[in-house]
C-alpha positions in Angstrom: 15.9 7.5 -2.7 18.1 5.7 -0.3 17.3 2.0 0.2 18.3 0.4 3.5 17.9 -3.3 4.1 17.9 -3.8 7.8 19.4 -6.8 9.5 15.9 -7.8 10.6 14.7 -7.8 7.0 17.6 -9.9 5.8 17.2 -12.3 8.7 13.5 -12.6 8.0 14.1 -13.3 4.3 16.7 -16.0 5.1 14.5 -17.6 7.7 11.6 -17.8 5.2 13.9 -19.0 2.4 15.5 -21.8 4.5 12.1 -22.9 5.9 10.8 -23.4 2.4 8.1 -20.7 2.7 8.5 -19.9 -1.0 10.1 -21.6 -4.0 12.9 -20.3 -6.2 10.2 -19.8 -8.9 8.0 -17.7 -6.5 11.0 -15.7 -5.6 11.9 -15.0 -9.2 8.4 -14.4 -10.4 6.9 -12.4 -7.5 9.2 -11.4 -4.7 12.2 -10.1 -6.6 10.2 -8.1 -9.1 8.3 -6.4 -6.3 11.6 -5.5 -4.5 13.0 -4.2 -7.8 10.1 -1.7 -7.9 11.8 0.3 -5.3 14.0 1.7 -8.1 10.9 3.5 -9.5 9.3 4.5 -6.2 6.6 6.0 -6.2 5.9 5.6 -9.9 4.2 2.2 -9.9 0.5 1.5 -9.2 1.4 -1.1 -6.5 2.7 1.7 -4.3 -0.9 3.0 -4.0 -2.1 -0.4 -2.7 -2.0 -0.4 1.1 -1.8 -4.2 1.3 1.5 -4.0 -0.7 3.2 -1.1 0.9 3.0 1.0 4.0 4.8 3.3 6.4 7.8 1.9 8.3 7.2 1.8 12.0 9.8 0.9 14.6 9.2 2.1 18.2 7.7 5.1 16.4 7.2 5.9 12.7 10.4 6.1 10.7 10.5 9.5 8.8 10.2 8.9 5.1 10.4 5.2 5.8 8.3 2.5 4.0 8.0 -1.2 4.2 6.7 -4.1 2.0 3.9 -6.0 3.6 
């Protein structure tokens, strides 16, 4: 699987980080482990939960593209 982090995703993360939307502890305990699950896609139960994961959609659906929600 190819993992692409878009400029929009990075900018969003940085905006949230700098605004204090999550703590370092929340990042280490929740956010980072969820992102690391991409290494085992689709072999984790979280990928079957539609509030965790979904199809990537830009102007139109991105073929074989997924996003975290």
